[in-house]
N, C-alpha and C positions, 0 to 999 in steps of 0.2 A: 283751208287747203294751201293757200299761198304760204302761210307760216310753216306748214309741214314741208312743203317743197323746198323752201329756203333752208330749213334745218337739215334736210337730206343732202342738199348741195354742199352745205358746210361740212357735213360728216364725210361725204365723198372726197372733198378737198383735203380734209385732214388725213384720211386714209392714204390718199395719193401722196401727200407730203411725207408721211411716215415711210413710204416705200421709195421715195426719191433719193438720189445720190448726187453729191456734188461732182461735177465733171472732173476728170483727172487733170492735175497740174503736176508736171514732172519735177522731181527733186534734182537739184544741181549740186554736185560736189564742189564745195568752195575751199576745202582744206582737208588734210588727212582726217579720216574718221567722221567728217562733218558734211551734212547735206542740208540745203535750204530749199523750201518750196516758195517761190516768190509769187505772192498773190497779186491779182490785178490792183491797180491804183483806183482810188475812189472810195465812196461810202458804200455800205451794204445796200444791195438792191436785188430786184428780181433777176436782172441780167447776170450779176456775178454770184447769184445764189447765196449771198451773205458771206462769201469767202473773199477776203481781201487783205489778210495779214500775211506774215512770213513765218509759217511754222518751220521748225528746224529739228534735226535729230543728230545725235552723236552716237556712233556705234563703238562700244567698248568690248573688251573681252568678257565682261560679266553681264552685258545687256545693253539696251538702248535707252538713252536719255532723250526725251522729247521736250522741246521748248515751244510753248504757245501753240497748242494743237488746233487752233481755229475757233470759229464762231458758233458751232453747232455740232450735234452728234453726227450729222451728215458730213460736215467738214472733217471732223475727227476720224471718221471711217476712211475718207479719202486719204488723209495723212498716213493712216496705217497701211493702206494699199501701197503707198510709195515706200514706206519702210520695208515692206515685204519684198519689194523688188531689189532691195539692197542686201538684206540679211534675214535669217530665220531666228535671230536672237529675240528673246522676249523684251518688252518694254519694262524696265525696272523703276524708272523715275520719270516724272513729268514736272517741269518747272514753269510756273506762270509768272510772267514779268510784271503784270500790274492788273488792276481791277476791271479794266474795260473788257467787256465780254466777247468782243470780236476776236480776242486773243486766247480765251481759255474755256469757253463753253464746250469746246470739243473734248474736255476732260471726260465727258460722259462716255464717248466711244472708247477711249483708252481704258477707262475703268471696267467697262463691259468686257473688253477683250483680255485685260490683264488686271484682275481685281486686287492683286497683291502689290501693284505698282504704287510707289510713294508719290504723292502730289505735294509739291513744295511751293511756297510763296512767302512774301514778306508778311509779318503779322498785321500790318495795317491793311494790306490787301484782303486778307482773310476776314478781318473785322468789318471792313466796308462791304464786302460781299454778303456777309451774314446780316448786315443791317439794312438790306434792301437793294443794294446795287446789283446783286446777281439777278434777282427777279426783274428789275427794271431793264437790264440788258437783254435778258431772254425775251421779254415782251417786245422790246425795241427791234430785235432781230426778226421776230415773227412778223411784226408790222411792216418793216422795210422790205422784207422778201415776200410779202403777201402770203404768208403761211408756209413757205418752203421749209423753214427750220422747225416746224411743229414736231413735237416728240422729243425735243432736247430736254434732258433732265439736268438740274443743277447738281454738279458734283464738285464740292468745294475742296480746295487744298486743306490738308490736315497737318502738314509739317511746316512750322515756321522757320524761315531762314533770314538772317539779319546781316547787316553790313560787316564786311571783312570775314565772314564765315566761309569755310571751305569744307568740301567733302570729296571723297574719291570713289569713283566707280570704275572697276576694271582697268586700273592703272592710269586713268585720266582724272585730273583734279578740276573741280568746279569752284571757282572763287567768286563770291557774291560781293557786288558793289551796290550799295543802296544810297542814292543821293536823296536827301530829304526835300520834300516839296518841289519835285521836278515836274514831269509831265502830268501826273495824276495825284501825287502825294503818296503813292503806294508802290513806287517803282523800284525794280532792281535791274542790274546788268550782270552778265555772267561771263567771266573770263576763264578760258581753258588754256592754260599756259603751254601745254604740250603740243597743241595744234596752232597756237598763235591767233585764236579767234576770240573776239569780244562780241557777245550778243547784247545789243543796245536796248532792246525793247523800244517803246515809243519815245524814249528820251531823244532819239534821233530818227528822223524820217528822211527819205531820199526821193525827191521828185514829187512829194505830196505834203500837204498841210492838213492837220487835224485840229481838234479842239485844244484849248489851253485853259479853260475856265476852272479846272480842278487843281491846277498846279500854279506855278508862276514863272516869270521870265528869269528872275535872278537864280532861282533854283535850277531851272533848265540849263541856263548858261553854265552854272557850276557843274552840272552833270556832264556836259560836253567837255569842260575843262578836265574833269577827272578822267573821262574816257581817253582823252588825248595823252594822259600820262601813262596809260597802260601799255606795256610792251607787246602789243598785238600788231599783226599785219593784215588781218582780215576783219572787217567790221560789218556786222549784220544788223541792219536797221529793222524797226518794227514793220515798216512799210517801204517799198522801193527796193532797188537793186543793191545787192551786197557790193562793197567796194573797199577802198583803203581809208587812210586817215582823212583824205580829202572830203569824204561825205560828212564826217563829223565837223570838220572845219567849216564847211559850207552851211550846215544847219546852224552852227553857232553864230556864224556871220549874220544870218537872217535874224536870229533872236536878239543879238546884241545891237545890230543896226536899228531894228524897229524900236527896241526899248530905249536906247540912247537918244534917238531922234525924237521919240515921244516925250522924253524927259526934257529935252531942250525946248521943244514946242510948248510944253506945259509951263515951263519957267517963263515963257513969253506971254503967258496968259491965254493960250488958245484952248478951245474945247476939242474933244476928241475928233468930231467931224471936221473941224477946221485943220486938223493936222494931216489929214489923209493925202492931199496932193504932195506935200513935202516928203512924207514918209514913203509914199509909193515911188517917187522919183529915186529915192535912195535904194529901193529894193527892186529896181528894174530887172535885174538878172533872175529874179524869182517869179516873175509874173506868169511864166509858162508852166509852173508847177501845178499839178492837179490840186484843186481846192483853194487856190490862192484867192480868187474873187469872193468865194463863199466865206472864207475865214479872215481875210485881211482886216475888215472893219471890226470884227469881234476881237481879234488879237490886240488892236489898238485900244479898245475899251478895257480889256483885261490889263494891259500895260498901264493905262491911266489910273485904274483903281489901285494897282500895286504902287505906283508912284505917290498917290495921295496918302497911302498908308505908311510911307517911309518916314 
């Protein structure tokens, strides 16, 4: 009887999760034709319902281009509700910036509502998702939200886009910049020249730190350098508030300061745990960012492994 009761409770929880909706987060217009939904900072959780990235959408005369529709079918539906507050145009394109599922598992909701919409991503993102990353991220989201995101179906991108490729939708051009081995090794940025906007993906975060173990510091610094060469005025990070060039410069400063200080400490014969006080002192301005204490030691370990491989 106890087993049956537990099974029924699990079933009821799953049904409730399928009916649940991510609470609305308003879209902010950051440039002509361009809106961003700034998700809460932090990791996926019960409290934030797994929603914590920055979905964005660009409204053109031919339809809507959605960038990173969130972490679940529930988040994707919330994104579509915000789109509908701005325009009745259909979604014609979805762009996924990288393989981490908190950014793209919301493809499910877009595909259900607009099955003809093209879903685009870098070939390495598509391959990594096919090879297990998609399922791992879906399972991770369900676990961290205690089942809130149950019901999310994996809808993979099918249209590969590569570095320096451009396409046009409704009079607006979308130029792809793909920095190799940056945040995840599957990353793209998207520049829309007509609006002056650069979508950075997780190559840049603002006020938050995340994982670095699938990319590297040198590649991430190079991605920031490339972003700073783009003639944009509005920079949309993967997490945190939209801003100007200063948010790219700040994130680059964190990456370069940590990596350069770790290399100097390594040359002095120090182990990663022995480097922490000196590096932390150099990074004092960042200690208030969300996720600093959780990721600081991990980032040093990643930097040391990268230095040892040089």
